Backbone as CSV, one residue per row, in Angstrom:
resi,resn,N_x,N_y,N_z,CA_x,CA_y,CA_z,C_x,C_y,C_z
1,UNK,20.151,7.066,-7.019,19.345,7.133,-5.900,19.617,6.222,-4.959
2,UNK,19.806,6.485,-3.629,20.230,5.455,-2.602,19.019,4.831,-1.842
3,UNK,19.301,3.684,-1.457,18.537,2.602,-0.567,17.954,3.462,0.505
4,UNK,18.655,4.068,1.301,18.421,4.694,2.186,17.183,5.921,2.160
5,UNK,17.582,6.397,1.125,16.593,7.668,0.652,15.360,7.214,0.211
6,UNK,15.301,6.049,-0.354,14.298,5.247,-0.881,13.399,4.787,0.270
7,UNK,13.945,4.076,1.319,13.454,3.699,2.386,12.699,4.789,3.247
8,UNK,13.279,5.915,3.216,12.983,6.968,3.822,11.621,7.562,3.308
9,UNK,11.331,7.370,2.061,10.374,7.963,1.413,9.170,6.794,1.731
10,UNK,9.651,5.759,1.487,8.552,4.567,1.513,8.268,4.164,2.888
11,UNK,8.757,4.709,3.949,8.524,4.274,5.290,8.527,2.968,5.441
12,UNK,7.416,2.586,6.225,7.139,1.128,6.747,6.575,0.193,5.572
13,UNK,6.521,0.994,4.421,6.067,0.100,3.205,6.944,-0.120,2.203
14,UNK,7.188,-1.438,1.907,7.990,-1.653,0.845,7.470,-1.339,-0.623
15,UNK,8.352,-1.093,-1.392,8.014,-0.553,-2.827,7.060,-1.741,-3.399
16,UNK,7.206,-2.701,-3.370,6.606,-3.988,-4.135,5.206,-3.937,-3.337
17,UNK,4.820,-3.689,-2.427,3.834,-3.747,-1.685,2.838,-2.468,-1.994
18,UNK,3.441,-1.354,-2.157,2.817,-0.069,-2.684,2.360,0.031,-4.034
19,UNK,3.331,-0.726,-4.821,2.913,-0.862,-6.389,1.604,-1.700,-6.254
20,UNK,1.764,-2.872,-5.817,0.585,-3.681,-5.701,-0.982,-3.208,-5.244
21,UNK,-0.496,-2.424,-4.304,-1.954,-1.650,-3.654,-2.407,-0.683,-4.709
22,UNK,-1.504,-0.086,-5.360,-1.880,0.860,-6.567,-2.404,0.231,-7.720
23,UNK,-1.953,-0.811,-8.180,-2.493,-1.633,-8.997,-3.939,-2.224,-8.665
24,UNK,-4.235,-2.564,-7.470,-5.426,-2.969,-7.121,-6.435,-1.914,-6.962
25,UNK,-5.883,-0.585,-7.205,-6.893,0.447,-6.950,-7.059,1.107,-5.974
26,UNK,-5.897,0.676,-4.776,-5.756,1.547,-3.777,-5.277,2.938,-3.733
27,UNK,-5.516,3.831,-2.753,-5.311,5.084,-2.529,-4.341,5.299,-1.655
28,UNK,-3.495,6.089,-2.046,-2.153,6.486,-1.208,-2.373,7.837,-0.651
29,UNK,-1.242,8.557,0.307,-1.331,9.884,0.689,0.168,10.011,0.658
30,UNK,0.508,11.083,0.134,2.081,11.367,0.158,2.151,12.921,0.090
31,UNK,3.386,13.371,0.580,3.399,14.620,0.833,3.967,15.351,-0.569
32,UNK,3.443,16.603,-0.608,3.457,17.403,-1.739,4.191,18.749,-1.535
33,UNK,3.945,19.898,-2.323,4.384,21.196,-2.000,3.715,21.885,-0.946
34,UNK,2.519,21.914,-0.745,1.889,22.619,0.158,1.021,21.690,1.372
35,UNK,0.604,20.636,0.945,-0.058,19.493,1.787,0.214,18.290,1.313
36,UNK,-0.635,16.979,1.871,-0.341,16.144,1.568,-1.266,15.612,0.312
37,UNK,-0.934,15.048,-0.523,-1.907,14.657,-1.701,-2.518,13.299,-1.262
38,UNK,-3.650,13.034,-2.019,-4.213,11.800,-2.369,-4.022,11.287,-3.678
39,UNK,-3.619,10.006,-3.872,-3.024,9.851,-5.153,-3.383,8.166,-5.440
40,UNK,-3.546,8.069,-6.696,-3.743,6.595,-7.490,-3.225,6.553,-8.728
41,UNK,-3.142,5.313,-9.434,-2.791,5.314,-10.610,-3.890,5.990,-11.570
42,UNK,-3.457,6.928,-12.489,-4.417,7.663,-13.306,-5.402,6.883,-14.321
43,UNK,-4.679,5.633,-14.629,-5.510,4.767,-15.687,-6.316,3.771,-14.834
44,UNK,-6.444,3.820,-13.424,-7.399,2.733,-12.597,-8.558,3.380,-12.076
45,UNK,-9.659,2.872,-12.788,-11.015,3.562,-12.550,-11.261,3.204,-11.183
46,UNK,-10.846,2.088,-10.317,-11.357,1.715,-9.054,-10.477,2.818,-8.190
47,UNK,-9.322,3.034,-8.445,-8.607,3.996,-7.733,-9.345,5.494,-7.979
48,UNK,-9.613,5.784,-9.146,-10.280,7.182,-9.282,-11.626,7.174,-8.436
49,UNK,-12.355,5.846,-8.342,-13.707,6.092,-7.728,-13.647,5.962,-6.505
50,UNK,-12.380,5.386,-5.899,-12.052,5.296,-4.340,-11.833,6.863,-3.886
51,UNK,-11.008,7.646,-4.640,-10.597,9.013,-4.330,-11.809,9.882,-4.387
52,UNK,-12.902,9.831,-5.065,-14.023,10.577,-5.236,-14.747,10.224,-3.947
53,UNK,-14.854,8.998,-3.639,-15.856,8.749,-2.764,-15.281,9.075,-1.048
54,UNK,-13.845,8.803,-1.052,-13.293,9.289,0.363,-13.159,10.730,0.501
55,UNK,-13.007,11.368,-0.488,-13.038,12.757,-0.479,-14.290,13.454,-0.470
56,UNK,-15.241,12.912,-0.817,-16.619,13.075,-0.861,-16.912,14.534,-1.896
57,UNK,-15.998,13.892,-3.106,-15.946,14.931,-4.362,-16.768,14.621,-5.421
58,UNK,-17.389,15.432,-6.088,-18.261,15.345,-7.284,-17.500,14.801,-8.243
59,UNK,-17.935,13.629,-8.932,-17.062,12.960,-10.236,-17.144,14.204,-11.321
60,UNK,-17.653,14.980,-11.119,-17.809,15.930,-12.599,-16.338,16.738,-12.494
61,UNK,-15.882,16.869,-11.343,-14.572,17.598,-11.301,-13.478,16.920,-11.617
62,UNK,-12.438,17.562,-12.456,-11.237,16.888,-12.707,-10.435,16.785,-11.545
63,UNK,-9.235,15.786,-11.959,-7.972,15.864,-10.863,-6.825,16.229,-11.578
64,UNK,-5.741,16.618,-10.719,-4.428,16.786,-11.077,-3.529,15.603,-11.288
65,UNK,-2.781,15.411,-12.095,-1.917,14.463,-12.362,-0.466,14.824,-12.181
66,UNK,0.308,13.948,-11.387,1.886,14.591,-11.264,2.645,13.151,-11.972
67,UNK,3.676,13.852,-12.272,4.882,12.847,-12.759,6.264,13.485,-12.291
68,UNK,7.320,12.463,-12.538,8.794,13.129,-12.483,9.321,13.766,-13.694
69,UNK,8.567,13.827,-14.632,9.076,14.578,-15.884,7.660,14.552,-16.889
70,UNK,7.972,15.374,-17.927,6.965,15.435,-19.022,6.903,14.246,-19.627
71,UNK,7.863,13.380,-19.997,7.909,11.999,-20.496,7.022,11.284,-19.775
72,UNK,6.967,11.147,-18.329,6.011,10.356,-17.658,4.637,10.722,-17.992
73,UNK,4.464,12.049,-18.022,2.860,12.537,-18.341,2.591,12.283,-19.778
74,UNK,3.544,12.312,-20.677,2.920,12.360,-22.081,1.925,11.191,-22.722
75,UNK,2.126,9.860,-21.999,1.034,9.022,-22.627,-0.283,9.727,-22.089
76,UNK,-0.617,10.374,-21.309,-1.863,10.963,-21.000,-2.460,12.283,-21.881
77,UNK,-1.451,12.476,-22.584,-1.563,13.896,-23.260,-1.603,13.704,-24.815
78,UNK,-2.228,14.783,-25.373,-2.216,14.856,-26.893,-0.732,15.305,-27.172
79,UNK,-0.203,15.178,-28.309,1.311,15.512,-28.447,1.575,17.158,-28.674
80,UNK,2.599,17.353,-28.086,2.663,18.886,-27.633,3.678,19.541,-28.946
81,UNK,3.544,20.750,-29.183,4.215,21.419,-30.297,5.664,21.432,-29.638
82,UNK,6.761,21.787,-30.370,8.181,21.971,-29.797,8.129,23.230,-28.849
83,UNK,7.375,24.232,-29.188,7.204,25.496,-28.335,6.580,25.180,-27.101
84,UNK,5.741,24.396,-26.978,4.871,24.069,-25.906,5.667,23.240,-24.914
85,UNK,6.354,22.153,-25.636,7.232,21.228,-24.972,8.272,21.995,-24.113
86,UNK,8.746,23.250,-24.764,9.845,23.877,-24.112,9.270,24.806,-23.041
87,UNK,7.960,25.276,-23.165,7.545,26.067,-22.096,7.396,25.301,-20.970
88,UNK,6.830,24.090,-21.043,6.260,23.489,-19.860,7.903,22.855,-19.211
89,UNK,8.781,22.353,-19.992,10.091,21.749,-19.438,10.817,23.058,-18.683
90,UNK,10.539,24.158,-19.281,11.337,25.359,-18.492,10.584,25.797,-17.254
91,UNK,9.228,25.396,-17.112,8.350,25.777,-16.076,8.778,24.844,-14.787
92,UNK,9.064,23.591,-15.469,9.006,22.610,-14.179,10.368,21.987,-13.833
93,UNK,10.578,21.537,-12.705,9.556,21.219,-11.803,9.087,22.630,-10.923
94,UNK,7.782,22.728,-10.552,7.425,23.946,-9.973,6.137,23.453,-9.346
95,UNK,5.379,24.635,-8.541,4.122,24.238,-8.195,3.186,24.835,-9.324
96,UNK,3.314,24.408,-10.275,2.645,25.129,-11.553,2.003,23.884,-12.328
97,UNK,0.684,24.033,-12.265,-0.010,23.103,-13.071,-0.335,23.736,-14.371
98,UNK,-0.294,22.675,-15.387,-0.881,23.268,-16.649,-2.051,22.460,-16.965
99,UNK,-3.067,23.187,-17.614,-4.297,22.251,-18.445,-3.751,22.200,-19.642
100,UNK,-3.768,20.971,-20.066,-3.478,20.485,-21.423,-4.320,19.549,-22.252
101,UNK,-4.493,19.862,-23.581,-5.323,18.756,-24.136,-4.775,17.372,-23.957
102,UNK,-5.880,16.422,-23.570,-5.524,15.203,-23.409,-5.937,14.220,-24.212
103,UNK,-5.278,12.846,-24.158,-5.535,11.660,-24.948,-7.274,11.503,-24.712
104,UNK,-7.725,11.043,-25.772,-9.062,10.568,-25.732,-9.445,9.192,-24.833
105,UNK,-8.148,8.393,-24.383,-8.359,7.745,-23.761,-8.343,7.668,-22.075
106,UNK,-8.258,9.194,-21.908,-8.232,9.612,-20.498,-9.438,9.348,-19.798
107,UNK,-9.748,8.914,-18.615,-11.028,8.555,-18.023,-11.829,9.987,-18.051
108,UNK,-13.129,10.143,-17.865,-13.804,11.237,-17.679,-13.516,11.531,-15.960
109,UNK,-13.264,10.589,-15.420,-13.326,10.777,-13.785,-11.873,11.798,-13.712
110,UNK,-11.000,11.392,-14.378,-9.785,12.191,-14.235,-9.754,13.476,-15.029
111,UNK,-10.306,13.660,-15.998,-10.358,15.082,-16.734,-11.351,15.889,-16.301
112,UNK,-12.572,15.318,-15.924,-13.663,15.773,-15.492,-14.839,15.786,-16.553
113,UNK,-16.109,15.431,-16.179,-17.046,15.337,-17.614,-16.791,16.480,-18.600
114,UNK,-17.330,16.021,-19.730,-17.301,16.997,-20.693,-15.974,17.945,-21.103
115,UNK,-14.947,17.483,-20.225,-13.684,18.086,-20.621,-12.708,17.435,-21.579
116,UNK,-11.963,18.215,-22.227,-10.796,17.427,-22.971,-9.531,17.846,-22.859
117,UNK,-9.385,18.002,-21.834,-8.136,18.764,-21.084,-7.789,17.951,-19.694
118,UNK,-6.495,17.888,-19.310,-6.177,17.266,-18.163,-4.975,18.213,-17.301
119,UNK,-5.175,18.486,-16.121,-4.555,19.379,-15.385,-3.383,18.362,-15.046
120,UNK,-1.919,18.771,-15.282,-0.673,18.002,-15.176,0.350,18.974,-14.525
121,UNK,1.249,18.272,-13.501,2.553,19.003,-13.241,3.688,18.087,-12.633
122,UNK,4.734,18.693,-12.907,5.955,18.134,-12.254,6.233,18.853,-11.339
123,UNK,6.128,18.248,-10.093,5.718,19.091,-8.749,7.336,19.589,-8.440
124,UNK,7.426,20.551,-7.482,8.578,21.174,-6.994,9.069,20.538,-5.673
125,UNK,8.567,19.381,-5.490,8.735,18.412,-4.331,9.617,17.300,-4.676
126,UNK,10.652,17.108,-4.135,11.665,16.145,-4.475,10.936,14.669,-4.268
127,UNK,10.383,14.451,-3.113,9.818,13.116,-2.516,8.736,13.067,-3.542
128,UNK,7.745,13.793,-4.049,6.772,13.466,-4.935,7.158,12.965,-6.317
129,UNK,8.159,13.692,-6.661,8.767,13.322,-8.009,9.307,11.908,-8.025
130,UNK,10.137,11.744,-6.954,10.805,10.075,-6.781,9.620,9.244,-6.421
131,UNK,8.815,9.555,-5.982,7.647,8.445,-5.782,7.017,8.186,-7.114
132,UNK,6.754,9.044,-8.154,6.452,8.857,-9.326,7.307,7.923,-10.142
133,UNK,8.691,8.303,-9.876,9.871,7.537,-10.594,9.709,6.060,-10.050
134,UNK,9.701,5.788,-8.800,9.506,4.690,-8.287,8.692,3.780,-8.446
135,UNK,7.481,4.264,-8.413,6.168,3.467,-8.818,6.248,3.384,-10.619
136,UNK,6.969,3.962,-11.408,7.062,4.062,-12.758,5.689,4.541,-13.484
137,UNK,5.146,5.510,-12.956,4.094,5.872,-13.403,3.473,7.404,-12.601
138,UNK,2.866,8.208,-13.642,2.302,9.241,-13.031,1.266,8.836,-11.834
139,UNK,0.897,9.849,-10.915,0.053,9.789,-10.043,-0.863,10.870,-9.983
140,UNK,-2.220,10.323,-9.684,-3.038,11.495,-9.276,-2.541,12.239,-8.011
141,UNK,-2.977,13.604,-8.077,-2.541,14.475,-6.949,-3.686,15.216,-6.613
142,UNK,-4.480,15.188,-5.609,-5.567,15.930,-5.239,-5.398,16.102,-3.654
143,UNK,-5.540,17.416,-3.190,-5.534,17.551,-1.804,-5.987,16.492,-0.886
144,UNK,-5.484,16.192,0.203,-5.658,15.258,1.155,-6.686,15.682,2.065
145,UNK,-7.872,15.887,1.713,-8.983,16.127,2.565,-10.208,15.728,2.323
146,UNK,-11.299,15.965,3.027,-12.665,15.574,2.476,-13.137,17.042,2.025
147,UNK,-13.860,16.964,1.000,-14.392,18.049,0.209,-14.924,19.070,1.088
148,UNK,-14.431,20.428,0.951,-14.575,21.494,1.812,-13.762,21.678,3.358
149,UNK,-13.267,20.644,3.459,-12.535,20.485,4.829,-11.133,20.977,4.641
150,UNK,-10.179,21.112,5.747,-8.915,21.948,5.844,-8.150,20.559,5.345
151,UNK,-7.097,20.969,4.421,-6.187,19.853,3.890,-5.266,19.391,5.029
152,UNK,-4.761,18.106,4.883,-3.812,17.721,5.842,-2.377,17.811,5.570
153,UNK,-1.383,18.187,6.538,-0.368,18.585,6.438,0.711,17.863,7.075
154,UNK,0.192,16.542,7.579,1.204,15.670,8.034,0.716,14.429,8.315
155,UNK,1.509,13.500,8.603,1.045,11.967,8.562,-0.057,11.701,9.617
156,UNK,-0.191,12.558,10.735,-0.859,12.216,11.750,-2.267,12.850,11.360
157,UNK,-2.379,13.969,10.921,-3.752,14.642,10.283,-4.308,13.388,9.336
158,UNK,-3.564,13.075,8.418,-4.045,12.143,7.140,-4.666,10.751,7.926
159,UNK,-3.982,10.212,8.934,-4.581,9.019,9.658,-5.673,9.492,10.428
160,UNK,-5.960,10.599,11.002,-7.079,11.135,11.590,-8.167,11.097,10.861
161,UNK,-7.830,11.626,9.805,-9.099,11.970,8.672,-9.474,10.660,7.906
162,UNK,-8.617,9.952,7.507,-8.635,8.782,6.759,-8.664,7.285,7.023
163,UNK,-7.887,7.262,8.253,-7.741,5.863,9.005,-7.060,5.117,8.011
164,UNK,-7.663,3.839,7.943,-7.156,2.788,7.054,-7.627,2.921,5.470
165,UNK,-8.296,4.019,5.074,-8.656,4.077,3.632,-7.481,4.257,3.036
166,UNK,-6.519,4.627,3.459,-5.456,5.053,2.572,-4.026,4.593,3.076
167,UNK,-2.982,4.309,2.008,-1.724,4.071,2.541,-0.990,5.332,2.825
168,UNK,-0.246,5.706,3.736,0.394,6.931,3.961,1.973,6.500,3.534
169,UNK,2.264,7.455,2.879,3.833,7.244,2.538,4.418,8.384,3.147
170,UNK,5.139,8.150,4.227,6.064,9.122,5.001,6.776,10.180,4.321
171,UNK,6.653,11.517,4.922,7.442,12.489,4.072,6.755,13.720,4.934
172,UNK,7.538,14.895,4.506,7.187,16.321,4.968,6.864,17.201,3.509
173,UNK,5.735,17.870,3.979,5.507,18.758,3.020,6.469,19.699,2.709
174,UNK,6.072,20.560,1.315,7.248,21.567,1.075,6.642,22.874,1.812
175,UNK,7.394,24.105,1.575,7.250,25.239,2.128,6.120,26.107,1.498
176,UNK,5.541,25.628,0.703,4.310,26.444,-0.106,3.140,26.521,0.955
177,UNK,2.557,27.600,0.845,1.387,27.972,1.570,0.186,27.818,0.713
178,UNK,0.346,27.991,-0.618,-0.984,27.716,-1.235,-0.755,26.692,-2.192
179,UNK,-1.891,26.265,-2.705,-1.945,25.020,-3.729,-1.239,25.569,-5.054
180,UNK,-0.733,24.839,-5.682,-0.139,25.229,-7.187,-1.067,26.084,-8.093
181,UNK,-0.218,27.118,-8.588,-0.988,27.942,-9.599,-1.572,27.079,-10.744
182,UNK,-2.649,27.251,-11.644,-3.065,26.573,-12.484,-2.964,27.556,-13.756
183,UNK,-2.551,27.023,-15.036,-2.479,28.019,-16.182,-3.098,26.772,-17.429
184,UNK,-3.727,27.519,-18.302,-4.293,26.814,-19.533,-2.888,27.071,-20.355
185,UNK,-2.437,25.790,-20.597,-1.364,25.920,-21.703,-1.623,26.761,-23.053
186,UNK,-2.861,26.435,-23.594,-3.303,27.137,-24.838,-3.062,28.642,-24.839
187,UNK,-4.165,28.966,-23.822,-4.299,30.359,-23.805,-3.229,31.054,-23.017
188,UNK,-2.557,30.525,-22.065,-1.644,31.331,-21.222,-2.215,32.015,-20.168
189,UNK,-3.658,31.738,-20.008,-4.274,32.191,-18.891,-4.403,31.422,-17.698
190,UNK,-4.159,32.324,-16.364,-4.082,31.744,-15.219,-5.292,31.729,-14.669
191,UNK,-5.667,30.387,-14.329,-6.991,29.825,-13.870,-7.135,29.949,-12.115
192,UNK,-5.732,29.878,-11.783,-5.745,29.895,-9.996,-4.392,30.266,-9.581
């Protein structure tokens, strides 16, 4: 990975500052397949509450988590069978989210109240995967918009809608016109 490529992704913010922001419970906005996503560290309660507050989203709804690989996401999940591992690894990277049984340690804010599964994805967006790799963590990935409003597709829209509530990581969204498809891993049923 080249330094120039990393700098383009990080824009005006250096990686050390971004990691500190995330560790303190800060929220970032970054480009994904179809729109900008709002993200935080998935194990940071303050960050999760911040996302719910700025999106005006009910805390009972779960959030999607992305990573640069299944290995990055695995600590949040219950162990997968070899066939399940093969299935998701063959499907990813893609705009395909799987609902998978999660670890008991995963916050209810992340998985949704009363749920024992987590929505996870290795995105088909190089910059989003690189961002996860650079911060060495999975990232929450929910559409960058207030609940019920149009999602943001560029940095100007993010700044207009959220101002200084988030740090914007420069980037361009992918070519997808729709949000990721969602499948239940155990049943194989498409949910979205």
